[in-house]
C-alpha positions as CSV (number, residue, x, y, z in Angstrom):
1,M,-44.6,-109.6,-164.5
2,V,-41.3,-111.2,-165.4
3,L,-40.6,-111.8,-161.7
4,L,-44.0,-113.2,-161.0
5,S,-43.8,-115.6,-163.9
6,G,-41.4,-117.7,-161.8
7,C,-43.9,-118.2,-159.0
8,D,-45.8,-121.3,-158.5
9,K,-49.3,-120.7,-160.0
10,S,-50.9,-122.9,-157.4
11,Q,-50.4,-120.0,-155.0
12,F,-52.8,-117.9,-157.2
13,I,-55.9,-120.2,-156.9
14,V,-58.0,-118.2,-159.4
15,L,-55.4,-119.2,-162.0
16,D,-55.3,-122.8,-161.0
17,P,-58.6,-124.3,-162.2
18,K,-59.6,-127.7,-161.0
19,G,-62.9,-128.0,-162.8
20,P,-64.5,-127.4,-166.2
21,V,-66.3,-124.2,-165.2
22,A,-63.1,-122.6,-163.7
23,Q,-61.2,-123.7,-166.8
24,Q,-63.5,-121.9,-169.2
25,Q,-63.5,-118.8,-167.1
26,L,-59.7,-118.9,-167.0
27,E,-59.6,-119.0,-170.8
28,L,-61.9,-116.0,-170.8
29,I,-59.6,-114.2,-168.5
30,I,-56.6,-115.0,-170.9
31,I,-58.7,-113.7,-173.9
32,S,-59.5,-110.6,-172.0
33,A,-55.8,-110.0,-171.0
34,V,-54.7,-110.5,-174.7
35,L,-57.3,-108.1,-176.1
36,C,-56.4,-105.4,-173.4
37,A,-52.7,-105.9,-174.4
38,I,-53.6,-105.2,-178.1
39,I,-54.6,-101.7,-176.9
40,I,-52.3,-101.1,-174.0
41,L,-49.0,-102.1,-175.6
42,P,-49.3,-99.9,-178.7
43,V,-50.6,-97.0,-176.6
44,I,-47.6,-97.2,-174.4
45,G,-45.3,-97.4,-177.5
46,I,-46.9,-94.4,-179.1
47,F,-46.7,-92.4,-175.8
48,I,-43.0,-93.0,-175.6
49,Y,-42.5,-92.1,-179.2
50,I,-44.5,-88.9,-178.9
51,T,-42.7,-87.8,-175.8
52,V,-39.2,-88.3,-177.4
53,R,-40.1,-87.2,-181.0
54,Y,-41.9,-84.0,-180.1
55,R,-40.2,-82.8,-176.9
56,D,-39.1,-79.2,-176.9
57,K,-35.3,-79.2,-177.8
58,P,-33.2,-76.9,-180.0
59,D,-32.6,-79.6,-182.7
60,N,-36.2,-80.8,-183.0
61,K,-37.2,-80.8,-186.7
62,A,-40.8,-81.8,-186.0
63,P,-43.1,-79.6,-188.3
64,Y,-45.2,-77.0,-186.6
65,Q,-48.9,-77.2,-187.8
66,P,-51.0,-74.8,-185.6
67,E,-54.1,-75.1,-188.0
68,W,-54.2,-78.9,-188.0
69,D,-57.4,-80.2,-186.2
70,D,-58.6,-83.3,-188.0
71,S,-57.5,-86.7,-189.3
72,R,-60.0,-89.3,-190.6
73,L,-57.4,-92.0,-190.6
74,L,-56.5,-91.4,-187.0
75,E,-60.2,-91.2,-185.9
76,V,-61.0,-94.5,-187.7
77,V,-58.0,-96.1,-185.9
78,W,-58.7,-94.9,-182.4
79,W,-62.5,-95.6,-182.6
80,G,-62.5,-98.7,-184.9
81,I,-59.9,-100.8,-182.9
82,P,-61.8,-100.5,-179.5
83,I,-65.1,-101.2,-181.2
84,I,-63.7,-104.4,-182.8
85,I,-62.1,-105.4,-179.4
86,V,-65.3,-104.8,-177.4
87,A,-67.3,-106.9,-180.0
88,V,-64.8,-109.8,-179.9
89,L,-64.7,-109.7,-176.1
90,G,-68.5,-109.5,-175.9
91,F,-68.8,-112.5,-178.2
92,F,-66.6,-114.8,-176.1
93,T,-68.2,-113.4,-172.8
94,A,-71.7,-114.2,-174.0
95,K,-70.7,-117.6,-175.4
96,T,-69.0,-118.6,-172.1
97,T,-71.8,-117.2,-169.9
98,L,-74.5,-119.1,-171.8
99,A,-72.5,-122.3,-171.7
100,L,-72.1,-122.1,-167.9
101,T,-75.8,-121.9,-167.4
102,K,-75.9,-125.7,-168.1
103,P,-74.3,-128.7,-166.4
104,P,-70.6,-128.9,-167.3
105,V,-71.1,-132.5,-168.4
106,K,-74.3,-134.1,-169.8
107,D,-73.7,-137.8,-169.2
108,V,-73.4,-137.8,-165.5
109,K,-76.4,-137.4,-163.1
110,P,-75.9,-134.1,-161.2
111,I,-76.6,-133.6,-157.5
112,V,-78.2,-130.6,-155.8
113,V,-76.7,-128.6,-152.9
114,Q,-78.6,-125.8,-151.3
115,V,-76.5,-123.1,-149.8
116,T,-77.6,-120.4,-147.2
117,S,-75.4,-117.6,-146.2
118,M,-75.8,-116.2,-142.7
119,D,-73.9,-113.8,-140.4
120,W,-71.1,-115.2,-140.4
121,K,-71.4,-118.8,-141.6
122,W,-72.5,-121.0,-144.5
123,M,-75.1,-123.8,-144.3
124,F,-75.3,-126.6,-146.9
125,T,-78.4,-128.8,-147.1
126,Y,-78.5,-131.9,-149.3
127,P,-82.1,-132.5,-150.5
128,D,-81.4,-136.0,-151.8
129,K,-79.5,-137.1,-148.6
130,K,-81.6,-135.1,-146.1
131,I,-78.4,-134.1,-144.2
132,A,-76.9,-130.6,-143.6
133,T,-73.5,-129.1,-142.8
134,V,-72.1,-125.8,-141.7
135,N,-68.9,-124.2,-143.0
136,Y,-68.0,-127.2,-145.1
137,A,-69.3,-129.2,-148.0
138,E,-68.5,-132.5,-149.5
139,I,-69.2,-133.3,-153.1
140,P,-68.3,-136.2,-155.5
141,A,-65.6,-135.4,-157.9
142,G,-66.5,-135.6,-161.6
143,V,-70.1,-134.9,-160.9
144,P,-71.9,-131.7,-161.8
145,V,-73.1,-129.9,-158.7
146,Q,-76.0,-127.6,-158.8
147,F,-75.6,-125.1,-156.0
148,I,-78.8,-123.3,-155.2
149,L,-78.1,-120.2,-153.3
150,T,-80.0,-117.9,-151.0
151,S,-79.3,-115.7,-147.9
152,D,-80.8,-115.4,-144.5
153,A,-78.8,-112.3,-143.7
154,P,-77.4,-109.4,-145.8
155,M,-76.5,-110.2,-149.4
156,N,-73.2,-112.2,-149.8
157,S,-71.3,-113.8,-152.6
158,F,-70.5,-117.5,-152.8
159,W,-67.1,-118.3,-154.2
160,I,-64.9,-121.4,-154.7
161,P,-62.1,-119.8,-156.9
162,Q,-60.6,-123.1,-158.2
163,L,-64.1,-124.4,-159.2
164,G,-65.6,-121.4,-160.7
165,G,-66.6,-117.7,-160.3
166,Q,-68.7,-116.1,-157.7
167,E,-72.5,-116.0,-157.4
168,Y,-74.5,-113.6,-155.2
169,T,-76.7,-115.0,-152.4
170,M,-79.7,-112.7,-151.8
171,P,-82.6,-112.7,-149.3
172,G,-85.8,-113.8,-150.9
173,M,-84.2,-115.3,-154.0
174,S,-82.8,-118.7,-155.0
175,M,-79.9,-118.4,-157.4
176,G,-78.4,-121.2,-159.5
177,L,-74.7,-122.0,-160.0
178,W,-73.2,-125.0,-161.8
179,L,-69.8,-126.2,-160.6
180,Q,-67.8,-129.3,-160.8
181,A,-64.5,-130.7,-159.4
182,D,-62.5,-132.8,-161.9
183,K,-60.2,-134.2,-159.2
184,T,-60.5,-135.2,-155.6
185,G,-59.1,-132.6,-153.1
186,N,-59.8,-129.8,-150.7
187,Y,-60.8,-126.4,-152.2
188,F,-61.0,-123.1,-150.5
189,G,-64.4,-121.3,-150.3
190,S,-65.3,-117.8,-149.1
191,G,-67.8,-115.1,-148.8
192,A,-66.7,-112.4,-151.3
193,N,-69.0,-109.6,-150.2
194,F,-68.4,-107.5,-147.1
195,T,-71.0,-108.1,-144.5
196,G,-69.7,-106.8,-141.2
197,K,-67.2,-107.6,-138.5
198,G,-67.3,-111.4,-139.0
199,F,-66.7,-111.2,-142.7
200,A,-63.0,-112.2,-142.6
201,H,-64.0,-115.5,-141.0
202,M,-66.8,-116.4,-143.4
203,Q,-64.8,-119.2,-145.1
204,F,-65.7,-122.8,-145.8
205,K,-64.0,-125.9,-147.1
206,V,-65.2,-127.9,-150.1
207,K,-63.9,-131.5,-150.1
208,A,-64.2,-133.5,-153.4
209,V,-64.1,-137.2,-153.0
210,T,-65.0,-140.3,-155.1
211,Q,-68.6,-141.2,-155.4
212,A,-68.2,-144.1,-153.1
213,D,-66.5,-142.0,-150.4
214,F,-69.2,-139.4,-150.8
215,D,-72.1,-142.0,-150.2
216,K,-70.1,-143.4,-147.3
217,W,-69.7,-139.9,-145.8
218,A,-73.4,-139.1,-146.2
219,D,-74.3,-142.4,-144.4
220,Q,-71.9,-141.6,-141.5
221,V,-73.4,-138.1,-141.1
222,K,-76.9,-139.7,-141.2
223,K,-75.9,-142.2,-138.4
224,N,-73.6,-140.2,-136.1
225,S,-74.7,-136.5,-136.3
226,P,-77.5,-134.8,-134.3
227,A,-80.6,-133.5,-136.0
228,L,-81.0,-129.8,-136.9
229,T,-84.3,-128.7,-135.3
230,T,-86.3,-125.5,-136.0
231,A,-85.2,-124.1,-132.8
232,G,-81.6,-125.2,-133.5
233,Y,-81.7,-123.3,-136.9
234,K,-83.1,-120.2,-135.2
235,D,-80.0,-120.2,-132.9
236,L,-77.6,-121.0,-135.8
237,S,-79.0,-118.1,-137.9
238,K,-78.1,-115.5,-135.2
239,P,-75.0,-113.4,-136.0
240,G,-71.9,-115.1,-134.8
241,L,-69.1,-117.4,-135.9
242,S,-69.4,-121.1,-136.0
243,K,-67.1,-124.1,-136.3
244,E,-67.7,-127.0,-138.8
245,L,-71.0,-128.8,-138.0
246,S,-72.9,-131.8,-139.4
247,F,-76.6,-132.7,-139.0
248,S,-78.3,-136.0,-139.7
249,S,-81.5,-134.3,-140.7
250,Y,-83.2,-130.8,-141.0
251,P,-86.8,-129.5,-140.9
252,S,-88.6,-130.4,-144.1
253,G,-88.7,-127.5,-146.5
254,L,-86.2,-125.4,-144.6
255,F,-84.5,-123.9,-147.6
256,E,-87.8,-123.1,-149.2
257,T,-89.0,-121.5,-145.9
258,I,-85.8,-119.3,-145.8
259,V,-86.4,-118.0,-149.2
260,N,-90.2,-117.4,-148.7
261,K,-89.8,-115.6,-145.3
262,N,-87.4,-113.1,-146.7
263,G,-90.1,-111.9,-149.2
264,G,-89.4,-114.2,-152.0
265,K,-91.4,-117.0,-153.7
266,Y,-89.4,-120.2,-154.0
267,Y,-90.0,-122.6,-156.9
268,D,-88.0,-125.1,-158.8
269,H,-86.3,-123.0,-161.5
270,M,-85.8,-124.8,-164.8
271,N,-82.3,-123.5,-165.2
272,H,-81.3,-125.0,-161.8
273,M,-81.4,-128.4,-163.5
274,G,-80.1,-127.3,-166.8
275,D,-83.4,-127.4,-168.7
276,S,-84.2,-124.8,-171.3
277,M,-87.4,-123.1,-171.9
278,N,-88.9,-123.3,-175.4
279,M,-90.1,-119.8,-175.8
280,S,-91.8,-120.4,-179.1
281,G,-93.9,-123.3,-177.7
282,M,-93.7,-122.3,-174.1
283,N,-92.9,-125.8,-172.9
284,M,-93.9,-125.6,-169.2
285,S,-93.6,-129.4,-168.5
286,G,-90.5,-128.9,-166.3
287,M,-92.0,-126.3,-164.0
288,N,-93.4,-126.8,-160.5
289,M,-96.4,-124.5,-160.8
290,S,-97.6,-125.1,-157.3
291,G,-95.1,-122.7,-155.9
292,M,-95.7,-119.8,-158.3
293,D,-98.0,-116.8,-157.5
294,M,-100.3,-116.6,-160.6
295,S,-102.8,-114.2,-159.0
296,G,-101.4,-111.2,-160.7
297,M,-101.5,-112.5,-164.3
298,D,-104.2,-111.7,-166.8
299,M,-104.9,-115.1,-168.3
300,K,-107.6,-113.8,-170.7
301,S,-105.0,-112.4,-173.0
302,Q,-103.3,-115.8,-173.1
303,N,-106.4,-117.4,-174.5
304,K,-107.0,-115.0,-177.4
């Protein structure tokens, strides 16, 4: 650890956050390391003391107590301290987790990027811009990004270490993940779940730019790139590697179709846009009910 302390931390991208989500998660890692050290360091010290103090040697004066079998004080110590540490760690973990289900900042309008993992490539669709990319994404710096994730292949894990922790992509499901880049720059992204022979090449680049440059890039893609057709997507989704690609348009409802065809039922999750459900009043105003299957619900009990 002493030798590693002299290394440039930028080489360890998990410990080099570039956004508010990654910063909160780094603080949680530090808290976890400190709490673990509270246990590990005393245990190592006691281990060294016991091995020296009670080792078998001629001049050892340690008392011999063959009938000793219980100590209330020691039991309180070795059960009480771990319970306290787990409680403290659980508190900070729950607090951070709940905070990360909402946009990192509230005063900036977020954007939505839909992410589909395939064998062995990543596709990004932009519902607001009606454009798509493969194996790279461009986002505006300082703007919360709601990544909505699914898979059109085996389950994978979407990960941009400098912006935040990983989130699974699963067939038939649409998962939400809030991330944000504080500064412009290029960030490494990768699939973090083993999915076969092309797994090592399942990487992508995330480029954070100014809002003006983001709008300019989207316009250029719209003007200069080919359209992604249904047949084109069918070919793209076949197992195989791919270079970076851009598309000026894609079939309407493509992401929703991918979710639905894999056994799921796509709908606009509230938490995708940071809204909260009022469970006491069941405020349903933010939900798109057209996409939900209500056939299996007993509505009679709701009216009693």
